[in-house]
N, C-alpha and C positions, 0 to 999 in steps of 0.2 A: 504495501499499501505506499503511496506518495503521501505525504501529509504534511505539508508546510508548516502550519501552525501547533501550537503544543498546550494550548487551551481547550480543555475538555467541554462537550456541548453538556450544558447546565442539566441537573437535576436526572442526566444520566447516568446506569452503574455500569458499570467497567465489570469483567469477568463475565463468563457463562456460554462464550458462543465455544461451539464444537461443530470441528468440520473435518470430516474425510472422504476423500475421494479415490477412486483407482480407476485405472486403465482397461478394466476387463471390459467384453464385448459384451453385450446383452440383447438375444435375441428376444425381438417383440413384435406383436401386434397390432399393427396402427389404425386406429379406427377412426374416420371424417366425421363424428356426428355431427357436428353442426350442419353440414349439408346434407348429407344423406342420414338420414336418421331410421330409416327403412333399412336400408342396407346395413348400416351398424347394429341394427337389432339382430337382424341375421347371421351377423359376423360374430356378435357374442352368443349368440346361442351355437352356430356352430365350433366355437371355439369351448365353449362349455361340454359340447357332444365329445370332444375332440381331447377334452382333460388339458386344454392349455394350461400353463401357471399363470402367464404375466401376458396383461393385455393392456397397452399404454394408448393412452389419447391424448398426450401430450408431450410434447418434446420439448420446450422451449421453456426457461427460468423466469420466475415470478416472483421471488420473493427479495425481500429490501434486507439488505445486509444493515450490522448491526451499527448504524452511523455513531453515535454516541458512546458505545463501548469501546472503540478504537481510540488509543492515547493517540494524541495529536492533530484531532478533527474539530472544525469550528464551521460557523455558518457562513464567515467570509471566506474559508479557503477550504474547500471541502476536496479530497481525493478519495474516488473509489474504484476499484478494479472489479471486473467481471469476468469470468471464463467457464465457459461450458464446451467441453470436447464434445466432439463429433455430433454437432447439432447445426443443422443446415438455415439458410438466412430466411427461409420463412418459417421454419419453426413447426412444419406439418409432420416431419416425420425425422428418426433416427437416421444421419448423414455421416460419411467416412469424413475421413481429412482431407480427401479431394474437393469435398463439396465445399470447402471452405477456401479455396486459390483464387486469386485475382490478379490481374494484369494492373499494370502502371497506367493510373487516370478512369481505372475501370469504378462506378459507381459500386460503392456499399451500402446497402441497405440500413438504415438509419430509420429506426421507430419513436415515435412519444408515445407512452403507454398510460400514465395517470399520474395525477396531484392528489395529494390529501395531508392533512395534519399528521404531525409525525408520530405525536403519542397514541392517534386514535388508528389502527394499522388498518380497521374494518372500515373505516369512512374516508373511501376514493372516490374522486371523480373525475371526469374527461379531462385530457390535457389542456383542450380547447374552451373549455367551461372559463377557464382564465383567461383576459385577451391576450394572447402571444400573438406571434407572427405566424399567418396562414399561409401553405406552399401558395405558388400564383396559381397553379391550376386548379385550386380548391382540394378540400380536405378530403384524402381518401383512406379509409377504412379497410385494415386487413382482416383477413377471415381469420376468426378462432375457434381452437379446438375445445372440447368438452372440460377440460381440465383449465383452459386458460380463463373460460368465462366464468368457472366456478371461483377461482380467484380474484375476480373483479378487472381482467384485464381488456382495456380496449385500446388495440392499436392502430395509431394513425401515421402517414407521413408528415414530415417536418421539411422546412424549406431549406435544412442544412445542407451544404456540398460539402461530404467530407469523403473524396473519392481517394482509391488507394495512392499512397504514398506520395502524396499532394499537399504539401506546405501553406497554409494561409495565415497572414500577418493582417488582423483589425479588419477581418472582411465584415461590411455592413449586411445585416438580416434586413432591417426593414427600419422604416420611422414611421412615426405612430403620431397621433396625439391620441392621450389618455382622454376621456372624457367621465367626468362624474361617478358613472355608475362602474367604469373601469377600473377606477382609483378605488372605488370602495372595496370590491373583489380584493385587487391586491393588497389592501389595506388589510384585509379580513385573512389573507392567505400569510401574510409577514406576521401578524398576530399570532395566529395560530401555529409557525412554525413549519408551514407547507413547504414537504419536498416535491420534485417531480421526478420520473421514473424513464429512460429511455431504453431501447437496445441497439448496440452497434452489433453488425454480425453476429448476432444472438449473445453478445457479450452485455448485461446489464450494468448500466452506468445511473447514478444518482446525484441529485444537488438539491442546493434549498433555494428559495423562489425569492429571500431578501435577509434582512438583519435589522435586528431592534438595538437602537442605542440610547440607554439613560442617559440622560444631564441633568447634574445636581445644581439647581438652583433654591437659593432659599425658599425656604416655605414648603414646596412640594417637588419632587423630581419631575423632569418632563420626559417624554417617550416620544422618541423620533423613528420613522419607519422610515426604511431604505429598499428600494427595489433593485437586485441585481440585473445589468445591461449587458454584462459580458461574458461569455463561457468561453474555456478555453479547453481544448482535447489535447490530449497526450497519447499519442497512440505507438504502441511496438510494435514491430513485425518480421518476420524471418524468411526472408526468401516471397514468396508469392503468399504468406499466411498472416494474417492478425493474430497477435499472441495476445495482447493487451492492451487495453484504454482507461486511461484516469481523466477523469472532469473535474476542472475547479471552475471557480467562479473569485473573478475579481474583487477584493473588498475594498479598492480605488474608485471602484468603475460603478459607482452608482447612482439612483437617483430619487432624490429627497419627496415621498409621497404623502408625509405627513399631513399637509393642508392644501386647501385650493382645489378648484374643481375642473381644473384641466392642464395638463402636462405634457409636453414633447416629449417624447424618449424615443432614442436612438438605440436598437439591439442589433449586438455586433459578436462575433466569433471568432479564435482563432485556432488553427491545426497542425501541431507539430509533429513530426515522422520520427523516429528514431529506430535504430537495427538493434536488434537483440539476436544473443544466440541460444535461447530457451527454445527447445523444438516443441512443435506443435503437441506430442502427447504427455509433455510435462508442465503444461500451464496452468494446471490446478496447484503446481505444489506450493505457492505462495498460500494459498486458503490452508492449506496442509500445515505450516509451518505454524501459522498464527492459531489455529485451530487445536493444536497438541501440545500448546505451552503447557510448563510444568505443572503452574498451579491450577488449568483447568482438570486436567487427569487429576491431580490430588484431591481434587473434591468430590471427581466421579469415584473415585475408588475408596473416597472415604464413605460414600453415600453404601457401595456394596459391602463394606466392611460392616457398615454397621447394620444394613439388612442382614449380612450373613452371622453377626451377633444375635441379632432377634431371633433369626431360625434356630440357630444351636442353642438360645435359653429355652425358647417354649420347645423344642424337641428334648431337652432335658426334662423341662417339667413336665411332657407328656411319659418320659421313660420313667423316672425315680417317683413320682405320684399318682400317674393314673395308671400305668402298667402293676404299680404295686398293690392300688386297692382293687385290681381287675384280679390279680393273683389271689389276693384274699377275699373276694367274691367268687371265684372259681373252686378254691377249696370248700368253700361254705356250703356252695349249692352244687356240688356233686358229691357230698358226703352219702353214706348209704340210708337206704329208703327208711330205716328205724328211727334214725337221729331226724329224719326230716320231718316225720308224722310228729314228733313230739314239738319240734319249734315252728315257729310260726314264721312264714315266707315275709319279707321283706326287700325292700330296695329294689333294683330294677328287673330281678326275675318275679317281682310278683308282679307285673303287668305285661308279663309275655304275653297273656293273651291280647293285648289290646296295641302292643307296639306297632304291629303291623296295619293296624288298622287303617285304612285311606285318608286321607285330608278331606276337610270340606273343599267346597268349589274344585273337585278335581279337573274339569276342564278349563279355567283360569290356572291352577298348578300346574296342569302337564304345558302349556302354553308359555308361560315361563319357564319351564327347564328347555322346551324345545329351543325357544327363540335364545336363551342363554347358552346353548350349546351350540347354536350357531353363530352368535357373535364369537365364540371363544376358538371357535374354528376359523373363523374370517380373520380376527388378530393372528393367529398362527400364520396363517398364509400370508400377509401382511407383512410380517417379520421375515418370513421366507425371502420375498422378494427383495426385502429391504438389505439382509445379509449377503445376497447377491450384487448388488448394489445397482437394481432397477433406478432408487429414485435419488436422481441427482441433486447435488445441493443448487438452490434457488431453483428448484424446481416442484413446488408441493401442487400444484396441479395434477401432477400425476398422482401423487399420492391421494389425493380426494377423488381423482377417476375408479383408483385401481378399489377404494372402496366400495364406491358405488356398484362396481361391477362385480368382487369378492361377495358383497352381501347378495348381490341378484342369483349367482352360482349358487351358494351358499344356502340359498333359501329352502332346497329341496330338504336339508340336516334338517331343519326347523320343524317341516311337517312330518317326516319320516318320527322323530324321537316324540313329538307330542302325540301323534298319533298311535305310537305304538302304547305307549306310557298310559293312554288315556282307554284304549281296548283292553291293557292288562288291568287297568283297574276298575273296570266294569261299565266304562261310559258308553252312550251309545247315539248320541249324538253328535257323531263325529263329524258332518258338517260346519254345524257351529264352534267347534273345537280348531279343525282348519280355520274358519274365517277369522277367531280370536287370535292365534297364532300371525297368522299373515299379518293383522293391525296391530299388534301388540307393539311392536316400537314401531312401527313405518306410520301408526296413526299420530301417533303425540309427536314425532319429529316431522309430519307433515305439517298438524298445524302450527307448531314452532316455527319451520319456514315461513309459512305462509303470513304469521305475523310480521316476523323480521323482512320478508320481502317486499309488505307492504310499506314499512318503516322507511327502507331504501329505497322503494320507488318516492315517496313523498321525500326524501331527501335528496333525490336526481342524482342518486351514488351510483357508480358503477356497480357496487354489492348486489346490485338489483338484478335477476336473472332474468334474461328475455322470454318471452312467451315461447318460443321457438326452442329455447333449452330446457324449461318446465315441459314441455309437452314430448323432447326426447327423454326425459328423465320418468316419466307418466306412462312412455311407451314401453321402456325397460322393464319398469314395473308389473306394467301389463301383461308383456308378451313372456317377461323371461321371469321376474321373482313370483309372480303370484301362482302360473301354473305350475312352477318347480317345487310350490310349498303345497298344492293339491297333489301333485302325483306323488311328493313323500308321504301325504298323508293316505293317501291309496295304499300305498305299500306297508305304511305302517299299521294301518289297520285290516291291512292282509297277512299280515308277521305272524309267526305260530309259536312265539315267544312266549312264556310265562312267567309271572313273577316271581313264582317260588319261593313264601316267605320258609323260612325256619320252625316257625311255632307257628300250631292252628289259631285263627283271632276268633274270639268268642261273640258269641252272638249279642249280647249287651255290652258298652262300655263302661267300665271303671269309673267311678267318680274321683276326682283328682281330689286330693288333701290341700285345703288352705297355705297357701304359699306366702312368703315375706314377699316386700315389695321388689329386692334385688332380684326376685326370680323370673319378676316376668320378662314381656317382649322388649319393651324399649330400654333398660336398663342392663339387660345382657346384646344389645344392639351397640352400646355403646363401648362394652367392654370385647365386643367382637370387633369391630370397627379399628380400635383404636390402634392394636398391634399391627395389623398389615399397613394403615395409613404411615405409622410409626417408621417402616421400615421402607417407605418409596417417598417421603415427602420431600428428601435433599434433590432427588432427582426431578421431581413436579417441577421447583422452580425452573430449571432449563427449558423444560418442555413447555411451561408456559412461555416464559419469556420467548420463545422460538413459535408458537402459533399464534399468542396473544403481542407478539413485538417483533423486533427486527435481528435478532440474534440466529444464527445457525444452527441445529443441532442434527448430527449426521454419525453419530458415534451410536450405531442399532446395537451394536454385540453387547456393550456395555446395558442399554436401553433392556433388550432381552432377558438379560441376567437379572436384571431388576425384576422384571415383569415375572420370571419362573418363581423367584422367590415371593413374591405377592402370592401366588399360587398355592406357594406350598402352607404358608404364613394364615393364608385363608383357611383352608382345609384342616391345617392343626387343631386353628383356635375353634373352628367350627365345631370337630370331633370334641375337644374337650368341653363345652358348655353343652353339645346334646349329652354325653356321659353326665354330666351334672345335673342335667334336667330330669333324665331317666331313673336317677338315682333317689331324687325324691319322690317318685311315681306318677311324673307328668306325661305321659303317652303320648300329647298332641307336640311331638317333634318334628313333623316334615315342615310345616310352613315356617316354625320356629328358626330350623336350617337354614332354609335359603332367606329368610331376613338378616339373620347371623351373619351368614357368609354376604349378603350385598352392603351391607353395613357403610363398608368403606367407599363406595360410592357416596351415601352421604355426608363422610368425612372429607372428601374429595370436594365436594361441593361447597360444604364449610370453608373449605382452603382457598375456595374462589372470591369469597369476600374480604378474606384476609388478603392476597395477592392483589386484588384491584384498588381495596384502599390504603395499602401499607406500601406494595412494591412496586407499583405502576401510575402512570400520569393521566392513565384514558380518564376522558371525562365524554360530556355531551347524551342527549338521550338516545341517540343511536348507536352508539360505539356502546353504552352500557347494556340497553338490550340487547345487541349481536353478544356482547359476552358472556351476561347470564343465561340467557335464551339458549346459545349453542352450548356452550358448558354444563345447561340443564340435560338435552339428550344425551351429552355424552357420559354425565355421570349417570344417568337413567341407564344407558347401555352398560354401565361398569357395575350398575345392581343388578340386572337380570344375569349377565356372564357370571361373576364371581358367586349370587345365590345360586345357580346352577354348581359351581364348582363345591359352593358347601354345603348344597342338597346331597351331591353324589359322593363325595367324602365320607359323610354320616352314614349314609347307605350301606356303605361298605363296612364303616364300622359296628352299626347297629348289627348287619347279617353277620359277622365275624363271629361280636361276642353271646349272641343269642344261639348261634350254631355250636359253639363250642360246649354248651351245658342241655342236660335232659330238660327238655319243657314237656308239661305232662298236661 
């Protein structure tokens, strides 16, 4: 990074960037959904039937680099670099290095993407919503892929002439008179720390619109707003390829727009080319060197060590306490018949005739288990794609696309698991069960999306999805997700597997004795969610800073380790609480296991409030709505997924302990 100044951006925190790239070649199926939705859906269905593991609908970077986190970056002099190997100028497909070759004086595409407040990453607007200089032939929009549209990208042409290896000194872009309306827009942009984003040969570049200066005067300080009018491009090349690009704004070439109803402005730019010996396949190494700074990796490893200590402590607790109690129970319950006749049964064996009694609302229960299983499978597939290097830095649109496609392709798992469990529990209205399974996660997500998209439309933000994109997503759901859910439900309904409980269930349930308050569901959920959350909360900051900020997170191997630890801790703590529940003769453990396992999702949503008010500078109704709205959907998904894990772990444990004793 080329950073001419050493005054850090105000209120931004340093640290937390993590970036790793590799040169591995990944075979992908590219689906141009934005233009041919019907063909896209057919390709999705074909790929699913062929078992394709990677379907990518985005091949161009979209995310924003951590401006303030880098030392030596200011609003008056900014220099950022973008490097995405193997991606062509159109961004429509994964291209080889030969597609990035240019001749001298050949035009290299430079597109403007979006502008928006630096502290509100979801609140983005089209570049020409601000009165910049438009191209002479009119504004031309670039076709977008599904992932790009989901990221809020709106690529437009620019009047900059940055031809290959052509230097330019103080080239005039345009002269224009800013009226009162234009000045109002620019003042708001400068006041809210607006940045702009462009792409040059698929390399992302960023800069600020202007700066604020505080003039100290007796009484009250005066704020002055200045608009940057000159942009300088520093571009490095190696033979016939673009290797690196930096953009900076000249702090001395500004226009005061604090007052007045009309200001004459001349926008200009300059270009400086320099040769470098960095080969094309190594132009990502600058990111790697910064992302793997020792202090960043130390924090990540500390997170893993903290999580591992939690797992060891919990495992030791189960081994020394729970298993010791179980051993005594087994000795007690397997005594000879004469001794058993003299003693009255107590504890968890006393309820052996009720412990496998199916829960209330079995249709909803089975839908929760089915949807949780689907989400768990989807997360595993996403991790597989991430670990093989499919998700490039600054290409988060591909991650969103992969989630949509994988959710659609794994919907058959939800239908099968839900219908199979529903049949085993004696359910007959399987059509209702399949419909409930298909809408359990999609329904709340669609309601949340509809509200947030309406807010984005009211703000005229690029975060609002166009009608065509919404239709594409609905077509995917109608032609892929829902049919696979129904097919999975039919297969589960016709499955021959049985529940096979170790103990026979009595006709009438036993009465549950009066329990103290800490044995009830809510206190148990608080205890169950705290330990898994404590194992991941350090890593949560980096994930939030990437999703809801401008930092980069690509150390997927560490994230995968943390996820495995989360699953293990959730399973262990749910097993422990299930045993304690059975020990006090409370046989209604089915729903309790789901609630205790999924309670970590509630803790994550509670962390959202802490992050929003204490660790971020987000503000405004739109950004607040997007943050809490979409985090609600994500945490709800975590609740379903971890609730399924907690139930399955508890079921295995209950089967084991009741199979080990003689139940009469």
